C-alpha positions in Angstrom: 0.0 0.0 0.0 2.7 2.5 1.0 5.4 3.1 -1.5 8.4 5.1 -0.4 10.4 4.7 -3.6 11.6 8.2 -4.5 9.6 9.8 -1.7 12.3 11.9 -0.3 10.0 14.1 1.8 8.6 11.1 3.7 12.0 9.6 4.2 13.4 12.9 5.4 10.5 13.3 7.9 11.2 9.8 9.2 15.0 9.8 9.3 16.3 13.4 9.2 13.8 15.7 10.9 13.7 14.0 14.3 17.5 14.0 14.6 17.7 17.6 13.4 15.1 18.9 15.9 16.7 17.1 18.8 20.2 18.4 17.9 18.8 22.0 17.7 17.2 21.6 21.2 20.5 20.2 22.5 22.2 23.5 21.5 19.4 25.5 23.2 19.2 23.7 26.5 22.5 23.0 28.2 20.8 20.7 30.7 17.8 19.3 28.9 16.8 16.6 31.5 13.8 18.5 32.9 12.4 19.5 29.5 13.2 16.2 27.7 9.7 14.6 28.4 8.0 17.6 26.9 10.3 17.9 23.9 10.1 14.2 23.0 6.3 13.9 23.6 5.4 16.9 21.5 7.8 16.1 18.7 6.7 12.5 18.3 3.1 13.5 18.3 3.4 16.3 15.7 5.8 14.5 13.4 3.6 11.3 13.4 0.5 13.3 12.7 2.2 15.1 9.7 3.6 11.8 8.5 0.2 10.0 8.7 -2.2 12.8 7.6 -0.2 13.7 4.5 0.7 10.1 3.6 -2.9 8.8 3.9 -4.1 11.8 1.9 -1.7 11.0 -0.9 -3.1 7.4 -1.0 -6.6 9.0 -1.5 -5.6 11.5 -4.1 -3.5 8.9 -6.1 -6.5 6.7 -6.3 -4.9 3.8 -4.3 -7.4 4.0 -1.5 -10.3 4.0 -4.0 -9.1 0.9 -5.6 -8.8 -0.8 -2.3 -12.3 0.2 -1.2 -13.9 -1.7 -4.1 -12.4 -4.9 -2.6 -14.5 -7.0 -0.1 -12.4 -5.7 2.8 -14.3 -3.8 5.4 -13.7 0.0 5.8 -12.4 -0.6 9.3 -10.1 -3.4 8.0 -8.7 -1.0 5.4 -8.0 1.7 8.0 -6.4 -1.0 10.3 -4.2 -2.0 7.4 -3.0 1.5 6.9 -2.4 1.8 10.6 -0.1 -1.1 10.4 1.7 0.4 7.4 2.1 3.8 8.9 2.8 2.2 12.3 6.0 0.7 10.8 7.1 4.2 9.7 6.1 5.6 13.1 8.2 2.9 14.8 11.3 3.8 12.7 10.7 7.5 13.4 10.4 6.9 17.1 13.6 4.9 17.1 15.4 7.7 15.4 14.0 10.2 17.9 15.1 7.9 20.8 18.6 7.4 19.4 18.9 11.2 18.9 17.7 11.9 22.4 20.3 9.6 23.9 23.1 10.9 21.7 22.4 14.6 21.6 20.6 15.2 24.9 22.5 12.6 26.9 19.4 11.8 28.9 18.8 8.8 31.2 15.5 7.0 31.7 14.5 6.3 35.3 12.3 3.4 34.3 14.3 2.1 31.4 14.7 2.8 27.7 12.3 -0.1 26.7 9.4 1.4 28.7 10.2 4.8 27.2 10.1 3.4 23.7 6.8 1.7 24.4 5.3 5.0 25.6 6.8 6.7 22.6 5.0 4.3 20.3 1.7 4.7 22.2 2.0 8.4 21.7 2.8 7.9 18.0 -0.2 5.6 17.6 -2.6 8.1 19.1 -1.3 10.7 16.7 -1.4 8.2 13.8 -5.1 7.4 14.4 -5.9 11.1 14.6 -3.9 11.8 11.4 -5.9 9.2 9.4 -9.2 10.5 10.8 -8.5 14.2 10.1 -7.0 13.5 6.6 -10.4 12.1 5.6 -11.8 15.7 5.9 -9.0 17.2 3.8 -8.8 17.5 0.0 -5.1 18.4 -0.3 -2.0 18.6 1.8 -2.5 22.2 2.7 -5.9 21.4 4.2 -4.4 18.6 6.2 -1.8 20.9 7.6 -4.5 23.4 8.5 -5.6 21.1 11.2 -2.3 21.7 13.1 -3.2 25.1 14.5 -6.9 24.0 15.1 -6.4 20.6 16.6 -2.7 20.1 17.5 -1.7 23.5 18.8 -4.3 23.7 21.5 -3.1 20.3 22.8 0.4 21.6 23.0 -0.7 24.8 24.8 -3.1 23.1 27.3 -1.6 19.6 27.7 1.0 20.3 30.3 3.7 21.6 28.1 4.1 24.9 29.9 2.2 24.6 33.2 0.6 21.7 35.0 -3.0 21.2 33.8 -4.2 21.4 37.4 -3.3 25.2 37.3 -5.6 25.8 34.4 -9.1 27.1 34.8 -11.6 24.3 35.4 -13.1 24.4 31.9 -9.7 24.3 30.3 -8.5 21.6 32.6 -11.4 19.4 31.6 -10.6 20.1 27.9 -6.9 19.2 28.5 -7.9 15.9 30.0 -9.6 15.0 26.8 -6.4 15.5 24.8 -3.9 12.8 23.9 -0.8 15.0 24.5 -1.8 15.4 28.1 -1.4 11.7 28.7 1.7 11.5 26.5 3.5 14.0 28.7 2.3 12.3 31.9 3.7 9.0 30.7 6.9 10.6 29.5 7.5 12.4 32.7 7.1 9.2 34.7 9.4 7.2 32.5 12.2 9.8 32.1 12.1 11.5 35.5 10.7 8.9 37.8 7.8 8.7 40.2 7.4 11.9 42.2 10.5 13.6 40.9 10.6 17.3 40.6 11.3 18.6 37.1 12.5 22.1 36.1 10.4 23.4 33.3 10.9 26.6 31.3 8.4 29.4 30.9 7.6 31.4 27.9 5.9 34.1 29.9 8.9 36.4 30.0 12.2 36.9 31.8 10.5 37.7 35.1 8.3 34.5 35.2 9.1 31.7 37.5 10.6 28.9 35.5 10.6 26.3 38.3 7.5 24.1 38.1 7.1 21.0 40.1 5.7 18.0 38.1 4.9 14.9 40.0 3.6 11.7 38.2 2.7 8.7 40.3 2.7 5.1 39.0 -1.1 5.1 39.0 -1.2 8.2 36.8 1.2 6.5 34.4 -1.1 3.6 33.9 -4.1 5.9 33.5 -2.1 7.6 30.8 -1.3 4.3 29.1 -5.0 3.3 29.1 -6.1 6.7 27.9 -3.6 6.6 24.9 -4.8 3.1 23.9 -8.4 4.4 24.1 -7.6 7.5 21.9 -6.0 5.3 19.3 -8.9 2.8 19.1 -11.5 5.5 19.1 -9.8 7.5 16.3 -9.3 4.4 14.2 -12.9 3.3 14.6 -14.2 6.8 13.8 -12.0 6.9 10.7 -13.7 3.6 9.6 -17.2 5.1 10.2 -16.4 8.2 8.2 -14.9 6.2 5.4 -17.9 3.9 5.3 -20.3 6.8 5.1 -18.2 8.6 2.5 -18.1 5.4 0.4 
């Protein structure tokens, strides 16, 4: 289904962009340990969304998806097949991101690199399902990217990137708890920093703002995050199957 022959943009997004971004962040943050969970969580989510949304859209516009849909396969089965295909790319991309983080950021993982990679894949899968779903509402690559400021940016802003979601107004906190990135960052904090560890975060509120924020993630919160990410992935894939069925 997915052909990467001659597709330099996709190959660059998988192999080059993650390493380049991590390298740039390593030059900006002398001691990146505290911000590493945020950087890695946000990067893996955004890159996987772009990879999937644009890749799936190309399958549609090239007529590949239309030819598959005339087969006896169910719409959900077709979506699941694409999830597996893009999942392979997301796995490679996550591996590049992990290797870059270890090499350039020199970070250590309190709960082990294997658990981190598993969390990274869960985050990628949640973005993957969302990318397939939203790409069904786009007619071209530009429209697929237009969902970034509408759907992805609010998650980055509210999902615990800058301040704990508990410090948000009640309505925004409820909204943040319905966003995948919130749970990606919770899980990343636990795996990288350890249970109940204090992490120094940075602030974008100005030079006079307090940049020391205490983030504590318990083991129970970690497993809630894992279950939530699995749920987001399954719901988005199922929704994509429903939308595709109605469109067909």
